[in-house]
Every structure is written in structure tokens, then in C-alpha cells.
TORMI-106251 format. One record per residue (C-alpha): x, y, z. Coordinates in pm, whole numbers, padded with zeros to 5 digits, always signed. Each point is the difference from the previous one (the first is absolute). Example, Ala and Ser with C-alpha at 12.3 -4.5 7.8 and 13.67 -1.06 7.14 Angstrom:
+01230-00450+00780
+00137+00344-00066
! end
This chain:
+00000+00000+00000
+00140+00337-00100
-00080+00296+00224
+00082+00367+00001
+00167+00169+00295
-00191+00323+00070
+00281+00137+00218
+00256-00046-00276
-00166+00007-00344
+00320-00105-00172
+00033-00319+00203
-00193-00310-00103
+00001-00332+00183
-00143-00349-00016
-00163-00180+00291
+00128-00357-00021
-00176-00235+00240
+00183-00326+00070
-00154-00320-00128
-00155-00159+00308
+00055-00356-00122
+00374+00054-00045
+00062+00219+00303
-00174-00232+00242
+00229-00284-00109
+00306+00224+00034
-00104+00091+00355
+00027-00367+00091
+00377-00006-00045
+00129+00270+00232
+00191-00261+00200
-00217-00112+00290
+00047-00338+00161
-00294-00173+00170
+00120+00108+00345
+00071+00362-00096
-00338+00025-00173
-00176-00124+00314
+00197+00251+00209
-00118+00283-00224
-00363-00096+00061
+00069-00014+00374
+00137+00356-00020
-00348+00115-00096
-00153-00187+00293
+00239+00167+00244
-00066+00342-00155
-00371-00070+00058
+00069-00040+00376
-00057-00376+00003
+00070-00180+00327
-00052-00352-00134
+00124-00122-00339
-00082-00351-00115
+00164-00169-00298
-00224-00274-00133
+00053-00248-00280
-00178-00300-00137
-00130-00180-00307
-00313+00069-00200
-00239-00267-00125
+00197-00028-00325
+00319-00067+00200
+00148+00343-00069
+00184+00179+00284
-00103+00334+00141
+00154+00242+00251
-00177+00268+00203
+00117+00267+00242
-00269+00110+00245
+00026+00290+00244
-00217+00178+00255
+00107+00349-00105
-00227+00294-00062
-00118-00136-00336
-00110+00198-00305
-00319+00147-00134
-00101-00081-00356
+00149+00325-00128
+00324-00055+00189
+00024-00357-00125
-00034+00103-00365
+00275+00258+00050
+00219-00257+00176
-00040-00235-00297
+00113+00272-00241
+00364-00052-00111
+00198+00300+00122
-00285+00113+00221
+00231+00197+00232
+00249+00272-00084
+00349-00122+00106
+00104+00365+00040
-00302+00086+00213
+00011+00033+00377
-00072-00323+00187
-00086-00082+00358
+00310-00057+00209
-00096-00366+00052
-00098-00070-00362
+00191-00297-00144
-00109+00069-00360
+00218+00158-00265
-00128+00031-00358
-00365-00105+00027
+00087-00307-00206
+00072-00262+00265
-00341-00166+00025
-00027-00035-00376
+00357-00076-00109
+00064-00237+00291
-00321-00190-00071
+00036-00001-00379
+00351-00143+00041
-00151-00313+00155
-00352-00046-00134
-00234+00080-00287
-00300+00067+00221
+00016+00252+00284
-00311+00044+00213
-00026+00251+00285
-00292-00013+00243
-00026+00272+00260
-00237+00130+00264
+00004+00332+00183
-00277-00006+00260
-00255-00071-00269
-00075-00219-00301
+00264-00201-00181
+00189+00155-00290
+00160-00233-00253
+00205+00054-00316
+00202-00236-00216
+00275+00026-00258
-00007-00290-00245
+00302+00028-00230
-00153-00221-00267
-00297+00237-00017
+00231+00302-00022
+00189-00164-00287
-00321-00092-00178
-00149+00350+00024
+00332+00189-00016
-00142+00235+00262
+00039+00034+00376
-00321-00190+00072
-00057-00031+00375
-00262-00261+00087
-00270+00036+00269
-00075-00356+00122
-00357-00049+00119
-00118-00135+00335
-00039-00355-00132
+00354-00004-00140
+00139+00146+00323
-00173-00272+00201
+00181-00259-00213
+00349+00131+00074
+00221-00247+00194
+00051+00243+00291
-00229+00055+00297
-00147+00350-00037
-00098-00010+00368
+00368+00046+00089
-00032+00365-00101
-00215+00091+00298
-00121+00361+00003
+00300+00119-00201
+00293-00148-00184
+00127-00112-00337
+00056-00328-00185
+00249-00019-00286
-00058-00322-00193
+00239-00141-00261
-00129-00263-00241
+00131-00135-00331
+00351-00008+00148
+00171-00065-00333
+00342+00109+00130
-00005-00248+00287
+00224-00289-00104
-00115-00312+00181
+00182-00246-00224
-00120-00249-00257
-00114-00276+00237
-00348+00072+00146
+00074-00241+00286
+00251+00250+00139
-00202+00318-00055
-00130+00022+00357
+00346-00053+00146
+00157+00260-00229
-00281+00243+00076
+00071-00038+00371
+00367+00073-00067
-00087+00314-00196
-00221+00123+00283
+00281-00075+00247
+00227+00240-00192
-00268+00269+00038
-00019-00066+00375
+00378+00020+00042
+00004+00326-00196
-00283+00148+00205
+00171-00104+00324
+00309+00201-00100
-00141+00296-00194
-00274+00078+00254
+00168-00126+00318
-00021+00339+00169
-00376+00008-00050
-00033-00357+00130
+00212+00035+00315
-00115+00356+00066
+00185+00313+00109
-00063+00263+00268
-00295+00217-00097
-00091-00224-00294
-00272-00263-00017
+00090-00354-00094
-00137-00162-00313
-00090-00370+00012
+00085-00196-00316
-00143-00343-00074
+00011-00248-00284
-00312-00217-00022
-00054+00080+00367
+00351-00084+00126
+00202+00285+00151
+00310+00135-00175
+00274+00087+00249
+00225+00299-00068
+00368-00055-00080
+00222+00267+00157
+00324+00004-00206
+00179+00188+00280
-00107-00227+00288
-00030+00335+00173
-00150-00136+00322
+00271-00256+00069
+00231+00104+00287
+00310-00100-00201
-00086+00223-00296
+00218+00311-00010
-00184+00331-00051
+00243+00262-00129
-00224+00300+00060
-00231+00201-00221
+00113+00263-00248
-00237+00256-00153
+00051+00175-00335
-00193+00302-00121
-00070+00015-00375
-00224+00267-00151
-00147+00051+00345
-00088-00370+00031
+00149-00256+00236
+00194-00313-00094
+00088-00224+00294
+00278-00259+00013
+00019-00274+00266
+00298-00237-00032
-00013-00346+00159
+00253-00277+00042
-00164-00342+00022
+00103-00239+00278
+00303-00220-00052
-00099-00364-00044
+00135-00079+00347
-00259+00235+00155
-00310-00168-00145
-00131-00350-00051
+00072-00185-00324
-00364+00035-00110
-00001+00374+00078
+00323+00053-00191
-00133-00183-00305
-00330+00189+00010
+00176+00336+00026
+00194-00074-00316
-00327+00001-00190
-00061-00158-00338
+00297+00181-00156
+00253-00070+00274
+00219+00235+00200
+00236+00099-00281
-00271+00127-00232
-00212+00131+00286
+00251+00259+00123
-00030+00366-00094
-00264+00270-00006
-00372-00071+00047
-00201+00286-00149
-00347+00055+00148
-00254+00238-00150
-00266+00068+00263
+00115-00312+00187
-00048-00216-00310
+00319-00170-00122
+00094+00110-00353
+00347-00144-00055
+00243-00189+00219
+00338-00169+00009
+00212+00256-00185
+00278+00246+00081
-00086+00195-00318
+00348-00079-00136
+00164+00195+00281
+00144-00315+00158
+00040-00367-00079
-00219-00264+00156
+00277-00166+00201
-00012-00297+00233
+00137+00211+00283
-00291+00249-00025
-00280-00245-00064
-00157+00079+00339
-00044+00372-00083
-00344+00129-00102
-00119+00360-00008
-00364+00108+00022
-00061+00312-00210
-00338+00173+00032
-00111+00239-00275
-00333+00185-00044
-00211-00021-00316
+00063+00372-00056
+00355-00079-00119
-00098-00256-00266
+00131+00224-00276
+00348-00002+00154
+00012-00374+00065
-00130-00095-00349
-00263-00239+00138
-00132-00211-00289
-00357-00114-00073
+00052-00334+00173
+00146+00170+00311
+00285-00251-00013
+00286+00226-00109
+00154+00312+00149
+00323+00199-00023
+00112+00243+00270
+00037+00363-00108
+00352+00142+00007
-00066+00193+00321
-00087-00325+00177
+00277-00196-00172
+00264+00238+00138
-00126-00051+00354
-00023-00376-00047
+00364-00012-00103
+00086+00195+00313
-00159-00251+00238
+00078-00314-00198
+00347-00043+00152
-00146+00019+00351
-00261-00258-00090
+00252-00236-00158
+00247+00031+00289
-00276-00087+00246
-00106-00294-00216
+00351-00145+00027
-00003+00020+00379
-00181-00331+00071
+00273-00181-00197
+00310+00196+00100
-00105+00006+00364
-00045-00374+00007
+00341-00039-00166
+00161+00191+00292
+00162+00246-00238
+00068+00238+00285
+00036-00125+00355
+00036+00163+00334
+00369+00029+00079
-00053-00185+00328
-00122-00311-00179
+00218-00276-00136
-00126-00102-00346
+00069-00341-00150
+00052+00162-00341
+00188+00320-00084
-00098+00232-00282
+00299+00169-00163
-00007+00296-00236
+00330+00064-00181
+00077+00166-00334
-00372+00023-00082
-00037-00375+00047
-00200-00177+00270
+00102-00337+00139
-00094-00223+00293
+00218-00216+00223
-00041-00205+00318
+00096+00199+00309
+00305-00177+00146
-00030+00217+00313
-00347-00126+00082
+00021-00157+00349
-00111-00343-00118
+00232-00003-00301
+00290+00147+00196
-00039-00254+00280
-00010-00291-00244
+00305+00138-00186
+00191+00041+00325
-00060-00366+00085
+00161-00110-00326
+00368-00085-00016
+00206+00294-00123
+00093-00185-00319
-00369-00048-00095
-00112+00360+00048
+00121+00125-00345
-00193-00284-00166
-00310+00093+00202
+00038+00367-00104
+00032-00106-00364
-00312-00216+00018
-00198+00289+00150
+00129+00233-00274
-00115-00245-00270
-00345-00024+00162
-00031+00379-00002
+00125+00037-00358
-00228-00265-00146
-00335+00099+00146
-00263-00050-00277
-00131+00357+00019
-00193-00005-00330
-00175-00329+00077
-00070+00100+00360
-00145+00337-00098
-00211-00151-00279
-00143-00267+00232
-00075+00249+00277
-00172+00233-00247
-00198-00252-00205
-00055-00289+00246
+00016+00159+00346
-00217-00252+00179
+00205-00293-00128
+00325+00164+00112
-00127+00114+00338
+00213-00200+00246
-00157+00126+00322
-00065-00347+00139
+00349-00126-00086
+00149+00316+00150
-00182-00051+00329
+00120-00362+00016
+00359+00107-00071
-00015+00272+00266
-00131-00251+00253
+00280-00243-00079
+00264+00273+00017
-00130+00136+00329
+00003-00347+00155
+00353-00056-00125
+00121+00326+00157
-00203+00017+00318
-00161-00339+00048
+00246-00114+00264
-00092+00292+00228
+00241+00209+00202
-00097+00333-00159
-00268+00224+00149
-00307+00053-00222
+00048+00379+00021
+00352-00030-00142
-00116-00238-00273
-00276+00245-00093
+00249+00291-00013
+00235-00188-00232
-00279-00129-00223
-00141+00351-00049
+00327+00124-00154
+00108-00315-00183
-00117-00132-00332
-00193-00212-00078
-00183+00034+00334
-00041+00379-00009
-00202-00029-00324
-00244-00237+00171
-00124+00187+00311
-00305-00225+00033
+00222-00308+00026
+00226+00173+00254
-00298+00092+00218
-00140-00354-00012
+00339-00158+00070
+00074+00224+00299
-00352-00067+00132
+00069-00375-00013
+00331+00048+00184
-00175+00190+00280
-00263-00275+00020
+00273-00263+00043
+00157+00200+00283
-00333+00015+00182
! end
């Protein structure tokens, strides 16, 4: 259509409307996965002040799968529903509520279209039901944005229970899930479907964990899948007493606040084996380290240092919570899927400034346990030497136990003993040891063997009696390996006192 511009008579233009049949198919390939698409629908439920969100799935009479997300939010009137079903219904540059999780006004449509060919939304807002449906086959056939209005009889035949809406709420129903790959063998379809839903649950547990566990001044949101509760997964294990909190840092950008909270996860020796495995998450500790970007408490991206540092084994326990408001979306380049973000240069500069502090603290659980620096009053079994920019380790020949044993040797054998000790120190398998401690910590944790060795050594030294418990305790507290095991020392001295009584 050719029109004339009245404001500028010399300028002509054409209004070119996109072909609905082609555009709707293009909108399906923005890059959503099943779990990220479900999360985008949940964003709308949270923005609607829902307190209960239920993910339901099942099979229709013709053995086709369906997925629904049901909430008890404020719901929509018929007019609001039609607008919500409009692609691009919200201006991404417009002002949003501070707690709004939306971005472009495309999420409901693009997320749903990426997974199914039939999107039905049923909503109630203290009144009659409102229902609209996008059927992509109908849009292709008509080549127009034809939005269906299902009647009461059709609504009654939907596989979801409309009664779950209560006085207000919304149901988003996906059918004709043509992008859901369940495999070629129908016998395994139910099992594969359960696995696909499990990935959604794991994603929800992480992305919305702050809504699930709750925060001061904020109401919790209960998530369920077919009635079973979804527990939140806190990637920082922030409530564990062994987790290190490195303090909060606040940045001001364009008058808005960005908050950074660094955490160092507990060393494997501080938690149970099951806790340690769970904290690693699906991706493991190495890939899980880095920044966790939250937009209005909703996780956007995680497990990255934004190319400012490598993901090293030594820093795999470091994770940083970064909270940003939705008013800075333009600076963080949040995409349609809300699964990608890049810090603006002003934030990047500050992140570089605190990254060294974070990384140094992350090394502490390892370097501390390696007794890199000891109190001068203690007698370590191993010595750490730093010479000509090289670090080496050697047995401490002046350790009381070693020195006493050496003194008991004939003079002619002492040089051989010193040589053997030097070979032991020079041939420590550092690379293998470090790799095992980093990748298989629970298998290399020798706590039980250490306690047995300490018991045997203590009995060898003090089992015959003759030394007062107080003196034994004093010596043990300044002598390796006893001084690194205060719990053993306390128990051993307690047993000595019990024998005296």
C-alpha cells in the first residue's frame, strides 16, 4: 500500500505488513529449550502476584502429551487477555513495575510457540472465564493473526481442571507439542516425558530458588509438579555455617543499585558426601563457579566470569550473587529468552576490582588445609620452601618425632636416612594429588585413616605413661600432625584423664 506523508509531501513510503504464516514459524526458532520456555511462562505468573504455581502434564485421549502451567495470580479480564496474546504487546522501552519479570512482551507467545502448535490461555479475574487460543496451523492457513475464542463446551473438554483457578488465576496450556522429542519407540514415551519434566523441575529449582525459599520482606511462592512440591536449590548454600560470606558490595549505575554478594562454598571436609555432591549441581563445581546474575531475584545467567578470569579448579568454590533491577536491562543486553546478559563497562570495571579478593578467598579452604603458612610455634611435618621463584616441599628433619628417630640411628646411617627423606620430598606426585583432591575429593578424603594413624602414633609415644596429660596436651598443640587435629587431641587427653581417675 502506497501512502502520502502529509507532514513531508516529498516523502512517500510503503506499509509492509509481515506475512503471518511465515513470521509465526520464524518466532518458533529464537532459541528456547523446553525448560527455558517453561521458565518464561512462570515469569508471567510471578508478575501476576501468584503464590502457588503448579506445573501439570499428562496425555490426551489420542495419546498426545500436554503441559500446563497454572497459577493463582490476579488473572486477566477478556480485554487484558487479548492484549497479552498479542505478539509484542508491551513496549520494551516503556516503564515497568519494579517487580516485573517481563522484557519485550513476547515471552508468552515465543516461549509457547517454540514448543507447541496450540497455545491456549484461560484466565479469570474475579468474574467469568476468559479464553483465547493461538493455533499455528490456522494462522498458516489464513495467513492472518487469527486468535480463536474457544466456547464453553470446548473449554470443558480441556485436559486441565478449570476449578484450580479459583476466584482468580491463569492456565497456560500447551498442546500439539511437535518440538518435544520423545523418541521413536512409543513404549518409552512416558519415561522420556517424565525425564523432560524433571529437567523443567531442576531448572525451576535453580532459577526461582529465591522465590521458593523466601527472603526477608518477600512472600514465598510454592511450586508443584502434578501436586508434588519442588524444593529450591540454593547454589550458594548460603545458610550453611561453613559457607564463607565475603560481604556485600553496592554499585550505583544511572542512579540504580547493583548489589554483589560473594560466597565461598564449604570445603568437602565440612559437609557430608551427599551435601557436597548436591552443591555441585548438575554442571559440577568447575562449571558452576563464577557470577550468578539475578534480575528481580530471578536467575538470568550463571557460572561465568565474563572472560575476566579462568574457571580454575582452585576457585571452583567461588560464586558471586549479582542483583540487578529491570530498569538497567538496556545496559545488560538482556535477550528475549532472559537467558543471556553482559555486564556494562561500568560494572565490569568494578567486577575486575573485586575479582582478586574473591579468588584469593576461594583458594583459602585449600591452602589453609595444606598448612601453607603455620604459626611459628608449631612444628610442621612438611616444610614449604620458596626460592628463586620456585616452590618446593620437604620433610621437616627438625620435627620432634623425625629428629628423635634420626638421633636413635647409628651415625653412619643418618646420611642415608636424610637422602631417603629428600627423595620422598622431591618425588611427591603434586599433579596427581591436586587433580584427585579437586575432582574426586570424597574418594581422597583420608579422615578416618588419619584418625587411626594419630591414635597409633599417640599410643607409641605416650602409651607407656610417665608423662602428665597436661604436658602431652601442650606438646600436641604445637606439633604436627596433632596440632592440625584439635578434636583428636581433646578426645585423647579426655581419655587420659579418665584413666587417671
